[in-house]
C-alpha positions as CSV (number, residue, x, y, z in Angstrom):
1,M,25.0,17.6,-28.2
2,T,24.7,21.2,-29.4
3,S,23.1,23.9,-27.4
4,S,20.2,26.1,-28.3
5,P,19.2,29.6,-27.2
6,H,15.7,28.3,-26.6
7,A,16.8,25.2,-24.6
8,A,15.2,24.6,-21.3
9,P,17.2,25.7,-18.2
10,P,19.3,23.0,-16.5
11,L,17.4,20.8,-14.1
12,I,18.7,21.1,-10.5
13,L,16.8,18.9,-8.0
14,S,17.9,16.9,-5.0
15,D,15.1,14.3,-5.1
16,C,14.1,12.3,-8.2
17,D,10.6,11.9,-7.0
18,R,10.1,15.7,-7.1
19,E,11.3,16.1,-10.7
20,P,8.3,17.7,-12.7
21,I,8.4,15.1,-15.5
22,H,4.8,15.7,-16.5
23,T,5.3,19.5,-17.1
24,P,8.6,19.7,-19.0
25,E,7.4,22.6,-21.2
26,A,9.3,21.0,-24.1
27,I,8.8,18.2,-26.6
28,Q,10.9,15.7,-28.5
29,P,11.9,17.0,-32.0
30,H,10.3,14.3,-34.2
31,G,7.0,16.2,-34.3
32,L,5.1,19.3,-33.4
33,L,2.8,20.2,-30.5
34,L,0.1,22.9,-30.9
35,V,-2.2,24.2,-28.2
36,L,-5.5,25.5,-29.7
37,D,-8.1,27.7,-28.1
38,G,-11.9,27.3,-28.5
39,D,-11.8,28.8,-32.0
40,L,-9.1,26.3,-33.0
41,K,-6.5,29.0,-33.3
42,V,-2.9,28.3,-32.2
43,I,-2.0,29.8,-28.8
44,R,1.1,27.9,-28.0
45,E,3.5,25.8,-30.1
46,A,6.6,23.7,-29.9
47,G,8.9,21.9,-32.4
48,R,10.9,22.6,-35.5
49,L,8.2,24.6,-37.1
50,G,10.2,26.0,-39.9
51,P,11.7,22.8,-41.4
52,I,8.4,20.9,-40.9
53,T,5.8,23.4,-41.9
54,G,7.7,26.0,-43.9
55,K,6.8,28.8,-41.5
56,E,8.6,29.7,-38.2
57,T,5.4,30.4,-36.2
58,W,1.7,29.8,-36.4
59,L,0.6,31.7,-33.3
60,G,-2.8,33.3,-33.7
61,V,-3.5,31.4,-36.9
62,A,-6.5,29.1,-37.4
63,I,-5.5,25.4,-37.6
64,T,-7.2,25.1,-40.9
65,S,-4.5,27.2,-42.5
66,L,-1.9,24.6,-41.5
67,L,-3.6,21.3,-41.7
68,G,-6.4,21.9,-44.2
69,D,-10.2,21.7,-44.0
70,A,-10.6,17.9,-43.7
71,V,-8.3,17.5,-40.8
72,A,-9.6,20.6,-39.1
73,E,-13.2,19.3,-39.3
74,R,-12.1,16.1,-37.5
75,L,-10.3,18.2,-34.9
76,A,-13.6,20.1,-34.3
77,A,-15.4,16.8,-33.9
78,V,-12.8,15.7,-31.3
79,A,-13.3,19.0,-29.5
80,G,-17.0,18.6,-29.5
81,A,-16.8,15.1,-28.0
82,A,-14.2,16.2,-25.4
83,G,-12.2,13.1,-26.2
84,E,-9.0,12.1,-28.0
85,G,-8.1,10.3,-31.2
86,L,-6.4,10.2,-34.5
87,A,-7.6,13.1,-36.7
88,G,-5.8,12.0,-39.8
89,R,-2.5,12.3,-41.6
90,W,-0.7,15.4,-42.9
91,R,2.3,15.9,-45.2
92,G,4.8,18.5,-44.0
93,A,6.9,20.9,-46.1
94,N,9.8,18.4,-45.6
95,R,7.7,15.8,-47.5
96,L,7.4,13.6,-44.5
97,E,4.1,12.1,-43.3
98,Y,2.8,13.1,-39.8
99,D,0.0,11.5,-37.7
100,V,-2.3,14.2,-36.3
101,I,-3.4,13.2,-32.8
102,A,-5.7,15.4,-30.8
103,R,-7.0,15.4,-27.3
104,S,-9.5,17.9,-25.8
105,G,-9.5,18.9,-22.2
106,G,-10.9,22.0,-20.5
107,E,-10.8,25.1,-22.6
108,A,-7.8,24.1,-24.8
109,M,-7.1,21.4,-27.3
110,I,-3.7,19.7,-27.6
111,V,-2.7,18.6,-31.1
112,E,0.4,16.5,-31.8
113,L,1.9,16.1,-35.2
114,E,4.0,13.0,-34.8
115,Q,6.2,11.6,-37.6
116,S,4.7,8.4,-38.9
117,S,6.2,5.4,-40.6
118,H,7.1,5.8,-44.3
119,A,5.2,2.6,-45.1
120,A,2.1,2.2,-43.0
121,Q,1.0,-1.3,-42.5
122,L,-2.4,-2.4,-43.7
123,G,-4.9,-2.7,-41.0
124,I,-5.6,-6.4,-41.8
125,E,-1.9,-7.1,-41.7
126,L,-1.5,-5.6,-38.3
127,I,-4.6,-7.3,-37.0
128,G,-3.2,-10.6,-38.3
129,R,0.1,-10.1,-36.5
130,L,-1.6,-9.2,-33.3
131,D,-3.8,-12.3,-33.5
132,A,-0.8,-14.5,-34.0
133,A,1.0,-12.9,-31.1
134,A,-2.1,-13.3,-28.8
135,A,-2.4,-17.0,-29.9
136,A,1.2,-17.6,-28.9
137,L,0.5,-16.1,-25.4
138,E,-2.5,-18.3,-25.0
139,R,-0.5,-21.4,-25.8
140,A,2.1,-20.7,-23.1
141,G,1.4,-22.8,-20.0
142,T,3.1,-20.8,-17.3
143,V,3.7,-17.1,-16.4
144,R,7.4,-17.4,-17.4
145,A,6.5,-19.0,-20.7
146,V,3.9,-16.2,-21.3
147,C,6.6,-13.6,-20.7
148,E,9.1,-15.3,-22.9
149,A,6.6,-15.6,-25.8
150,A,5.6,-11.9,-25.3
151,A,9.3,-10.8,-25.6
152,G,9.6,-12.4,-29.0
153,S,6.2,-11.1,-30.1
154,F,7.1,-7.5,-29.1
155,R,10.4,-7.7,-30.9
156,S,8.8,-8.9,-34.1
157,L,6.1,-6.2,-33.9
158,T,8.3,-3.2,-33.0
159,G,11.7,-4.1,-34.6
160,F,13.7,-3.1,-31.6
161,D,16.9,-4.9,-30.9
162,R,16.3,-5.8,-27.3
163,I,12.9,-6.5,-25.6
164,M,12.8,-7.0,-21.9
165,I,9.8,-8.1,-19.8
166,Y,10.5,-6.2,-16.6
167,R,8.6,-7.1,-13.4
168,F,8.3,-4.9,-10.3
169,L,9.2,-6.8,-7.1
170,D,7.9,-6.3,-3.6
171,D,10.5,-3.7,-2.7
172,A,9.8,-1.7,-6.0
173,A,13.0,-2.9,-7.5
174,G,12.7,-4.7,-10.8
175,Q,13.9,-7.9,-12.5
176,V,14.1,-8.8,-16.1
177,V,12.1,-12.1,-16.3
178,A,12.2,-12.6,-20.0
179,E,14.2,-11.2,-22.9
180,S,14.5,-11.3,-26.7
181,R,17.5,-9.6,-28.3
182,S,19.8,-9.4,-31.3
183,D,23.4,-10.4,-31.1
184,E,24.3,-6.7,-31.4
185,V,23.2,-5.8,-27.8
186,E,24.1,-7.3,-24.4
187,S,21.7,-9.4,-22.3
188,F,20.1,-8.3,-19.1
189,Q,18.2,-11.6,-18.6
190,N,17.4,-12.1,-14.8
191,H,19.3,-8.9,-13.9
192,H,17.9,-6.7,-11.1
193,F,17.4,-3.0,-11.3
194,P,17.1,-0.8,-8.1
195,A,13.9,0.9,-7.3
196,T,15.5,4.3,-7.8
197,D,15.8,3.7,-11.6
198,I,12.1,4.2,-12.0
199,P,10.9,6.8,-9.4
200,R,7.4,6.7,-8.0
201,Q,6.0,9.5,-10.1
202,A,7.3,7.8,-13.2
203,R,5.4,4.6,-12.2
204,A,2.3,6.8,-11.8
205,L,2.7,8.1,-15.3
206,Y,3.1,4.6,-16.6
207,L,-0.3,3.8,-15.2
208,R,-1.9,6.9,-16.8
209,N,-0.1,6.8,-20.1
210,P,0.8,3.2,-21.0
211,V,3.3,3.9,-23.8
212,R,6.4,6.1,-23.7
213,V,8.7,6.4,-26.7
214,I,12.1,8.1,-27.2
215,P,13.2,7.7,-30.8
216,D,16.6,9.2,-30.1
217,S,18.1,9.7,-26.7
218,N,20.5,12.4,-28.2
219,Y,17.7,14.7,-29.1
220,E,17.6,18.4,-28.4
221,P,14.3,19.4,-26.5
222,Q,12.1,21.8,-28.3
223,P,10.6,24.4,-25.9
224,L,6.9,25.3,-25.8
225,S,6.3,28.9,-26.5
226,P,5.3,31.4,-25.5
227,A,6.0,30.9,-21.8
228,V,3.0,31.2,-19.5
229,G,2.4,31.2,-15.8
230,D,1.0,27.7,-15.4
231,P,3.0,24.9,-17.2
232,L,1.1,22.6,-19.5
233,D,0.2,19.2,-18.1
234,M,1.7,16.9,-20.8
235,S,1.1,13.6,-19.0
236,D,-0.8,12.2,-22.0
237,C,1.4,13.6,-24.7
238,A,3.4,11.2,-26.8
239,L,5.9,13.9,-27.7
240,R,6.5,14.9,-24.1
241,S,10.2,15.6,-23.5
242,V,11.6,13.2,-20.8
243,S,13.8,13.9,-17.9
244,P,17.4,14.8,-18.9
245,V,18.5,12.5,-16.1
246,H,16.8,9.6,-17.9
247,L,18.2,10.6,-21.2
248,Q,21.7,10.4,-19.8
249,Y,20.8,7.1,-18.1
250,L,19.9,5.7,-21.5
251,R,23.1,7.0,-23.1
252,N,25.1,5.5,-20.3
253,M,23.4,2.2,-21.1
254,G,24.3,2.4,-24.7
255,V,20.6,3.0,-25.8
256,R,19.7,5.4,-28.6
257,A,16.0,4.5,-29.0
258,S,13.7,3.4,-26.2
259,A,10.1,2.5,-25.8
260,S,8.2,1.3,-22.7
261,V,4.7,-0.3,-22.6
262,S,2.9,-0.8,-19.3
263,I,1.7,-4.2,-18.1
264,I,-1.3,-3.3,-15.9
265,I,-3.1,-6.0,-13.9
266,D,-6.2,-5.0,-11.9
267,G,-5.3,-1.3,-12.0
268,E,-1.8,-1.9,-10.7
269,L,1.5,-1.7,-12.5
270,W,2.8,-5.3,-12.7
271,G,5.7,-4.4,-14.9
272,L,6.9,-3.0,-18.3
273,V,7.8,-4.1,-21.7
274,A,11.1,-2.3,-22.2
275,C,12.3,-1.9,-25.8
276,H,15.9,-0.8,-26.6
277,S,17.9,-0.2,-29.7
278,P,21.4,1.1,-30.2
279,R,20.3,3.3,-33.1
280,P,17.5,5.9,-33.5
281,Q,14.2,4.3,-34.2
282,L,10.6,5.5,-34.4
283,L,7.6,3.7,-33.0
284,P,4.7,5.4,-34.9
285,F,1.2,5.7,-33.7
286,E,-0.1,2.6,-35.4
287,L,2.5,0.4,-33.8
288,R,2.0,2.1,-30.4
289,A,-1.7,1.2,-30.6
290,A,-0.8,-2.4,-31.5
291,A,1.8,-2.6,-28.7
292,T,-0.7,-1.3,-26.2
293,N,-3.3,-3.9,-27.4
294,L,-0.6,-6.7,-27.1
295,A,0.4,-5.5,-23.6
296,R,-3.3,-5.9,-22.5
297,S,-3.3,-9.4,-23.9
298,L,-0.1,-10.1,-22.0
299,A,-1.6,-8.8,-18.8
300,R,-4.7,-11.0,-19.1
301,Q,-2.6,-14.1,-19.8
302,I,-0.3,-13.4,-16.8
303,K,-3.3,-13.0,-14.5
304,A,-4.9,-16.1,-15.8
305,R,-1.8,-18.2,-15.5
306,S,-1.0,-16.9,-12.0
307,E,-4.5,-17.7,-10.8
308,A,-4.4,-21.2,-12.5
309,E,-1.0,-22.0,-10.9
310,L,-2.3,-20.9,-7.5
311,Y,-5.4,-22.9,-7.8
312,R,-3.5,-26.1,-8.8
313,E,-1.1,-25.6,-5.9
314,R,-3.9,-25.1,-3.4
315,T,-5.7,-28.2,-4.6
316,R,-2.5,-30.3,-4.3
317,L,-1.9,-29.1,-0.8
318,R,-5.4,-29.7,0.3
319,R,-5.1,-33.3,-0.9
320,L,-1.8,-33.8,1.1
321,E,-3.4,-32.3,4.2
322,D,-6.4,-34.7,4.1
323,E,-4.1,-37.7,3.6
324,L,-1.8,-36.6,6.5
325,V,-4.6,-36.1,8.9
326,G,-6.2,-39.4,7.8
327,R,-3.1,-41.3,8.7
328,L,-2.8,-40.0,12.3
329,G,-3.5,-42.5,15.1
330,A,-6.4,-41.6,17.3
331,D,-5.2,-43.7,20.3
332,R,-1.8,-41.9,20.7
333,P,-0.7,-38.5,21.8
334,L,-0.8,-36.0,18.9
335,E,2.9,-35.2,19.0
336,E,3.8,-38.8,18.7
337,S,1.5,-39.4,15.7
338,L,2.9,-36.3,14.0
339,A,6.5,-37.4,14.6
340,D,5.7,-40.7,12.9
341,H,4.7,-38.7,9.8
342,A,7.5,-36.1,10.0
343,R,8.5,-36.7,6.3
344,D,4.9,-36.0,5.2
345,L,4.9,-32.9,7.3
346,A,8.1,-31.6,5.7
347,D,6.8,-32.4,2.2
348,L,3.6,-30.6,2.8
349,V,5.3,-27.2,2.8
350,D,8.5,-28.2,1.1
351,A,10.6,-27.7,4.2
352,D,14.2,-28.9,4.8
353,G,13.4,-29.9,8.4
354,V,10.5,-30.2,10.8
355,V,10.2,-30.2,14.6
356,V,7.3,-31.3,16.8
357,V,7.3,-30.0,20.3
358,G,4.7,-31.2,22.8
359,G,4.2,-33.4,25.9
360,G,7.6,-32.5,27.2
361,Q,9.2,-34.0,24.2
362,T,11.0,-32.7,21.0
363,Y,10.9,-34.7,17.8
364,R,13.2,-33.6,15.0
365,F,13.4,-34.6,11.3
366,G,15.8,-33.3,8.6
367,V,17.9,-30.1,8.8
368,T,17.0,-28.3,12.1
369,P,18.8,-26.1,14.7
370,P,20.3,-27.8,17.8
371,T,18.1,-28.7,20.8
372,D,18.7,-25.5,22.7
373,G,17.9,-23.4,19.6
374,I,14.7,-25.4,19.0
375,A,13.6,-24.7,22.6
376,L,14.2,-21.0,22.2
377,I,12.4,-20.7,18.9
378,A,9.4,-22.9,20.0
379,D,8.9,-20.8,23.1
380,W,9.0,-17.6,21.0
381,V,6.5,-19.0,18.5
382,A,4.1,-20.1,21.3
383,L,4.1,-16.5,22.8
384,Q,3.1,-14.9,19.5
385,P,-0.3,-13.3,19.5
386,G,-3.0,-14.0,17.0
387,L,-4.0,-17.1,15.0
388,R,-1.9,-16.6,11.9
389,P,1.3,-18.8,11.4
390,L,4.6,-17.1,12.1
391,V,6.3,-16.8,8.7
392,T,9.7,-15.5,7.7
393,H,12.4,-16.2,5.2
394,A,15.0,-14.2,7.2
395,L,14.6,-15.5,10.8
396,G,17.8,-13.8,12.0
397,R,16.4,-10.3,11.2
398,L,13.1,-11.0,12.9
399,H,14.6,-12.8,15.9
400,P,18.3,-11.9,16.3
401,E,19.0,-14.7,18.8
402,A,18.3,-17.2,16.0
403,E,21.1,-15.7,13.8
404,A,23.4,-18.4,15.3
405,W,21.5,-21.1,13.4
406,H,21.1,-19.3,10.1
407,A,22.6,-22.1,8.2
408,E,19.9,-24.6,9.3
409,A,17.1,-22.2,10.0
410,S,17.0,-19.0,7.9
411,G,13.4,-19.8,7.1
412,L,10.7,-20.5,9.6
413,L,7.0,-21.4,9.4
414,G,5.6,-22.0,12.9
415,V,2.2,-22.8,14.3
416,H,1.1,-23.3,17.9
417,L,-1.9,-25.5,18.9
418,Q,-3.3,-24.2,22.1
419,G,-5.1,-26.4,24.6
420,E,-4.7,-28.6,27.6
421,Q,-1.7,-30.3,25.9
422,P,-0.2,-27.6,23.6
423,V,1.8,-28.7,20.5
424,T,4.1,-26.5,18.5
425,L,5.0,-27.3,14.8
426,L,8.1,-25.7,13.4
427,W,9.1,-26.0,9.7
428,F,12.6,-24.9,8.8
429,R,14.3,-24.0,5.5
430,A,18.1,-23.9,5.3
431,E,20.0,-20.8,4.2
432,I,20.5,-20.3,0.5
433,V,23.3,-17.9,-0.3
434,E,21.6,-16.1,-3.1
435,T,23.7,-14.5,-5.8
436,V,21.7,-11.5,-7.1
437,R,22.8,-10.2,-10.5
438,W,22.3,-6.4,-10.8
439,A,22.6,-4.3,-13.9
440,G,25.4,-2.3,-12.3
441,N,26.2,-1.8,-8.6
442,P,22.9,-0.7,-6.9
443,S,24.8,1.6,-4.6
444,T,25.4,3.8,-7.5
445,A,21.7,4.3,-8.0
446,V,21.8,7.3,-5.6
447,K,21.0,10.1,-8.1
448,Q,22.4,13.1,-6.3
449,G,25.7,14.7,-7.3
450,P,28.1,16.8,-5.1
451,S,26.3,20.0,-6.1
452,G,22.8,18.6,-5.2
453,A,21.9,18.1,-8.9
454,L,20.4,14.9,-10.1
455,T,22.8,12.5,-11.7
456,P,22.0,9.3,-13.5
457,R,23.6,5.9,-12.9
458,A,26.7,5.5,-15.1
459,S,27.5,1.8,-15.1
460,F,25.3,-1.2,-16.1
461,V,28.1,-3.8,-16.0
462,A,26.8,-6.9,-14.4
463,W,27.4,-6.7,-10.7
464,T,26.7,-9.7,-8.3
465,E,25.8,-9.5,-4.7
466,S,25.8,-12.4,-2.2
467,V,22.8,-12.3,0.1
468,R,23.1,-14.5,3.3
469,G,20.7,-15.3,6.1
470,R,17.8,-15.9,3.8
471,S,15.9,-19.0,2.6
472,R,13.5,-19.7,-0.1
473,R,10.3,-17.7,0.5
474,W,7.2,-19.5,1.7
475,S,4.4,-19.2,-0.8
476,P,1.0,-17.9,0.2
477,S,-0.5,-21.4,-0.6
478,E,2.1,-23.0,1.7
479,V,1.2,-20.6,4.6
480,E,-2.5,-21.3,4.0
481,S,-1.8,-25.0,4.1
482,A,-0.1,-24.7,7.5
483,L,-3.0,-22.7,8.8
484,R,-5.5,-25.3,7.6
485,L,-3.5,-28.1,9.1
486,R,-3.4,-26.4,12.4
487,D,-7.2,-26.0,12.4
488,A,-7.6,-29.7,11.3
489,L,-5.3,-30.9,14.1
490,M,-7.2,-28.8,16.6
491,D,-10.4,-30.5,15.4
492,F,-8.6,-33.9,15.4
493,T,-7.4,-33.3,19.0
494,A,-10.9,-32.2,20.1
495,V,-12.3,-35.4,18.6
496,G,-9.7,-37.5,20.3
497,R,-10.5,-35.9,23.7
498,L,-14.1,-36.7,23.1
499,R,-13.3,-40.3,22.3
500,N,-11.2,-40.7,25.5
501,L,-14.0,-39.1,27.5
502,N,-16.5,-41.6,26.0
503,R,-14.3,-44.5,27.1
504,T,-14.0,-43.3,30.7
505,L,-17.5,-42.0,31.1
506,R,-19.4,-44.7,29.1
507,A,-21.7,-45.2,32.1
508,S,-22.9,-41.6,31.9
509,L,-23.2,-41.5,28.1
510,D,-26.9,-40.7,28.1
511,E,-26.4,-37.9,30.6
512,R,-23.6,-36.4,28.6
513,D,-25.6,-36.6,25.4
514,L,-28.5,-34.9,27.1
515,K,-26.2,-32.1,28.3
516,L,-24.9,-31.7,24.8
517,E,-28.4,-31.5,23.4
518,Q,-29.2,-28.9,26.0
519,Q,-26.1,-26.9,25.2
520,E,-26.9,-27.0,21.5
521,F,-30.5,-26.0,22.3
522,L,-29.3,-23.1,24.3
523,I,-27.0,-22.0,21.6
524,R,-29.8,-22.1,19.1
525,E,-32.1,-20.3,21.4
526,V,-29.5,-17.6,22.1
527,N,-29.0,-17.2,18.4
528,H,-32.7,-17.2,17.7
529,R,-33.2,-14.5,20.3
530,V,-30.3,-12.3,19.0
531,Q,-31.7,-12.7,15.5
532,N,-35.2,-11.7,16.8
533,S,-33.7,-8.7,18.6
534,L,-32.0,-7.5,15.5
535,T,-35.2,-8.0,13.5
536,L,-37.2,-6.2,16.1
537,V,-34.8,-3.2,16.1
538,S,-35.1,-3.1,12.3
539,S,-38.9,-3.3,12.5
540,F,-38.9,-0.4,15.0
541,L,-36.8,1.7,12.7
542,G,-39.2,0.8,9.9
543,L,-42.2,1.9,11.9
544,Q,-40.5,5.1,13.0
545,A,-39.7,5.9,9.3
546,R,-43.4,5.9,8.4
547,Q,-44.0,8.9,10.6
548,A,-40.7,10.8,9.7
549,E,-39.8,13.4,7.2
550,P,-38.3,12.1,3.9
551,E,-34.7,12.9,4.8
552,V,-35.2,11.1,8.2
553,Q,-36.8,8.2,6.4
554,R,-33.7,7.9,4.2
555,Q,-31.4,7.9,7.2
556,L,-33.5,5.3,9.0
557,A,-33.4,3.1,5.9
558,E,-29.6,3.3,5.8
559,A,-29.5,2.4,9.5
560,R,-31.7,-0.7,8.8
561,R,-29.3,-1.8,6.1
562,R,-26.4,-1.5,8.5
563,I,-28.3,-3.6,11.0
564,R,-28.9,-6.2,8.3
565,A,-25.1,-6.3,7.6
566,V,-24.4,-7.2,11.2
567,S,-27.3,-9.7,11.3
568,A,-26.1,-11.4,8.2
569,V,-22.6,-12.2,9.5
570,H,-24.1,-13.2,12.9
571,S,-26.4,-15.7,11.2
572,R,-23.5,-16.9,9.1
573,L,-21.4,-17.5,12.2
574,Y,-23.9,-19.9,13.7
575,R,-24.4,-21.8,10.4
576,V,-20.8,-23.1,10.4
577,E,-19.3,-25.5,12.9
578,A,-17.8,-23.4,15.6
579,S,-15.3,-21.8,13.2
580,A,-13.4,-18.6,14.2
581,T,-13.3,-17.6,10.5
582,I,-15.9,-17.3,7.8
583,D,-15.9,-17.3,4.0
584,L,-16.0,-13.6,3.1
585,A,-17.1,-14.4,-0.5
586,R,-20.2,-16.2,0.7
587,Y,-21.0,-13.6,3.4
588,F,-20.7,-10.8,0.8
589,A,-22.9,-12.6,-1.6
590,E,-25.6,-13.0,1.0
591,L,-25.2,-9.4,2.1
592,I,-25.4,-8.1,-1.5
593,E,-28.6,-10.2,-2.0
594,E,-30.1,-8.8,1.2
595,L,-29.2,-5.2,0.2
596,G,-30.6,-5.7,-3.2
597,G,-33.9,-6.9,-1.8
598,S,-34.1,-3.8,0.5
599,M,-33.3,-1.5,-2.4
600,G,-36.1,-2.8,-4.7
601,A,-36.4,-5.1,-7.7
602,D,-35.0,-2.5,-10.1
603,W,-31.8,-2.3,-8.1
604,T,-31.4,-6.0,-7.5
605,A,-30.9,-6.6,-11.2
606,Q,-28.1,-4.0,-11.3
607,L,-25.9,-5.5,-8.6
608,D,-23.2,-7.6,-10.2
609,H,-20.4,-9.3,-8.2
610,H,-17.2,-11.4,-8.7
611,L,-16.0,-12.7,-5.3
612,V,-13.0,-14.9,-4.6
613,P,-13.2,-17.0,-1.4
614,I,-11.1,-15.5,1.4
615,S,-11.3,-16.7,5.0
616,V,-11.3,-13.9,7.6
617,E,-11.9,-13.6,11.3
618,A,-15.5,-13.0,12.3
619,G,-14.9,-9.6,13.7
620,R,-13.2,-8.3,10.6
621,A,-16.0,-9.8,8.5
622,V,-18.5,-7.6,10.4
623,T,-16.3,-4.5,9.8
624,L,-15.8,-5.3,6.1
625,G,-19.5,-6.0,5.7
626,L,-20.3,-2.5,7.1
627,V,-17.8,-0.9,4.7
628,L,-19.4,-2.8,1.7
629,T,-22.8,-1.7,2.8
630,E,-21.8,2.0,3.0
631,L,-20.1,1.9,-0.4
632,I,-23.2,0.3,-2.1
633,I,-25.5,2.9,-0.3
634,N,-23.3,5.7,-1.5
635,A,-23.3,4.4,-5.1
636,Q,-27.1,4.0,-4.9
637,K,-27.6,7.6,-3.6
638,Y,-25.2,9.5,-5.7
639,A,-24.1,7.7,-8.8
640,Y,-27.3,7.8,-10.9
641,G,-29.3,10.5,-9.2
642,G,-31.3,8.0,-7.3
643,Q,-32.3,6.0,-10.4
644,P,-31.2,2.3,-10.7
645,G,-27.9,1.8,-12.4
646,S,-25.1,-0.8,-12.6
647,I,-23.0,-1.4,-9.5
648,R,-20.1,-3.9,-9.7
649,I,-18.5,-5.5,-6.6
650,Q,-15.2,-7.4,-6.8
651,L,-13.3,-9.2,-4.0
652,E,-9.9,-10.8,-4.5
653,E,-6.7,-11.6,-2.8
654,T,-3.5,-9.8,-4.1
655,G,-0.1,-9.6,-2.6
656,G,-1.2,-11.3,0.6
657,K,-4.0,-8.7,1.1
658,L,-7.7,-8.5,0.3
659,R,-8.9,-6.1,-2.3
660,L,-12.5,-4.9,-2.4
661,A,-13.6,-2.7,-5.2
662,V,-17.1,-1.1,-5.7
663,E,-17.5,0.5,-9.1
664,D,-20.4,2.3,-10.8
665,S,-20.8,3.8,-14.3
666,G,-22.6,6.9,-13.0
667,K,-21.8,10.6,-13.1
668,G,-18.7,10.2,-10.9
669,G,-17.2,12.7,-8.4
670,H,-19.1,11.3,-5.4
671,A,-15.9,10.6,-3.4
672,A,-15.5,10.7,0.3
673,G,-17.5,13.5,1.9
674,K,-18.0,14.8,5.4
675,G,-21.3,13.0,6.2
676,F,-22.0,10.2,8.7
677,G,-21.4,7.5,6.1
678,S,-18.0,8.9,5.0
679,M,-17.0,9.3,8.7
680,M,-18.1,5.7,9.3
681,I,-16.1,4.4,6.4
682,D,-13.0,6.2,7.5
683,R,-13.3,4.8,11.0
684,L,-13.9,1.3,9.8
685,V,-11.0,1.4,7.3
686,A,-8.7,2.6,10.2
687,Q,-9.9,-0.4,12.3
688,L,-9.0,-2.7,9.5
689,G,-5.5,-1.2,9.1
690,G,-6.2,-0.7,5.5
691,E,-6.4,2.2,2.9
692,I,-9.2,3.3,0.6
693,D,-8.9,5.0,-2.8
694,Y,-11.5,6.9,-4.8
695,S,-10.8,7.1,-8.6
696,D,-12.9,8.3,-11.5
697,V,-13.1,5.7,-14.2
698,N,-14.9,7.9,-16.8
699,P,-17.7,7.2,-16.5
700,G,-18.3,6.4,-12.9
701,L,-16.4,6.0,-9.7
702,R,-14.3,3.1,-8.4
703,V,-13.7,2.8,-4.7
704,T,-11.0,0.3,-3.8
705,L,-10.3,-0.9,-0.3
706,R,-7.0,-2.7,0.4
707,A,-6.6,-4.3,3.8
708,P,-4.7,-7.1,5.6
709,I,-6.6,-10.3,5.7
710,T,-5.9,-10.5,9.5
711,Q,-5.4,-7.9,12.1
712,G,-1.8,-6.9,12.6
713,E,-0.6,-8.4,9.3
714,A,2.0,-6.2,7.4
């Protein structure tokens, strides 16, 4: 590659995540970038101006002189709307067509002249191709099938030689889950890529700007001139010059042209559509727009198939649970009845072996550790705090003493039933020596050379790694099934104890029934009095508010809503049958209805919610209810200036955690403050062990809470 007197200085960094990839102060050479002032005069420029425009500089010149009156009028319209969009096409002095893309922000406007295709596709033709591709995605029955169909559709749409559907894993590494390629390029199907190949700030840019194109990895960056104090934020620019480390990375991979399209699901980066070609290749504006649209269709289908697969699996496991509990004998000790159905227990969670420990006996089925190992593991599981099952697919790492039995028990799913006669259930999965195929040795992903400068990975030759001491992972639905079975067995045991008590105390049945009725009456009375007390406190606050100043009235109204949130979950707890958990979706729905009623009829019609059932402990439900109450109050107060407006509430489970989002379409900017409500939210989020994020959605604000479903969960 030849050098240029205007080339950017060499990049010397010791940490990839600190590289200023959004402010390179240079562009790729297949177009021009112009920065305009309020009068639409050029104040900064970049690109091969002479060959493309016939003039070496346009600094200080009105954009009309370069692009003509028609395009300049559309640019003025974009500036007035403070938005972005295609302002038209322009023919350069080199006789090539260029798309004029403008975006307005602050006091300046950024205009990109990007080389377009020589034969633009008709709109109806492009729409037809997108419709056919979307139909193919809809016909796919599984997530894998959707990804495979998408790889073929993207290759047909873009013309690149290799299309990879690349999914981010739990540890931020990536895996190619689907691929479509020509015979000219090698396959990376099922290969893993280390997390360092795509640094955190690059993933953040993929969320903000869903398409990135490099028509030729051998290009020479075109610097932005004149140089100024503050570099230009080019996060949204299609022509933005990319990291020299990444360019060398592509060249090492044998890639000349590259394009990446983000797959975004529920505001999070699920993966990428990675497009590669061994020769230079454009992806013009029209195809980028089509690719973005197709990626959104892909994201919707992935989410729909994932949710459908999870629902079917949960339904199947619930049926197996009911059948298993229905076969247990009521006249025998629980551990003996479970041992008689050990095969059903193993099939319930697809385990290789199962052990039932109780009543001084140990019952084994399938592949399990030896007796002394079982005793050690059972005691360890019984001592674990909390109600959640103990789950791991790498038992030796979590409990080093169990490393001796990794062949039989690399995976463990254990539950403990407390009571007068405790029982411990242990499901085991045998070790699977996993062979992971990496695109090159992952140890070479350390991007720091001897001098401290960043260096890209040089080899992508398939490299395999044998991973020992691990089993197949337990799915969330299998863990939920074990939890529900434990609760069902505890109920079953409680019923059995009552039956035995009836046999031995038949003579005093009437007295016992009377005591039970008295106990239920007392519970109802206590509940009634607590509810009355909460109602009384709320009424006192209402009376006090009548005599207070407006600001005090507002604060007392907020206090009444918080009391209603506590009252709602208290009432919910005593409507279910002695359960330690409650359905958060049902509780939130009641709480939203209650808040709407207190806010007035105009507000009630504006509250919209989509809530997925999630079981949580009662104490966490109270805390989550208070957080939701505060977020709705904040939106009511600040989003629309006190006037009624749309507020959307979404609750779902993702990645083993709950995600609560409250979004409005108001003026935005009303993020966390320093008032009592904000302090309260911070304290409550800390109690939950979660994190909260405020983001403008233009228009409006989205507040997202992510927290473990149970206390202490990672």
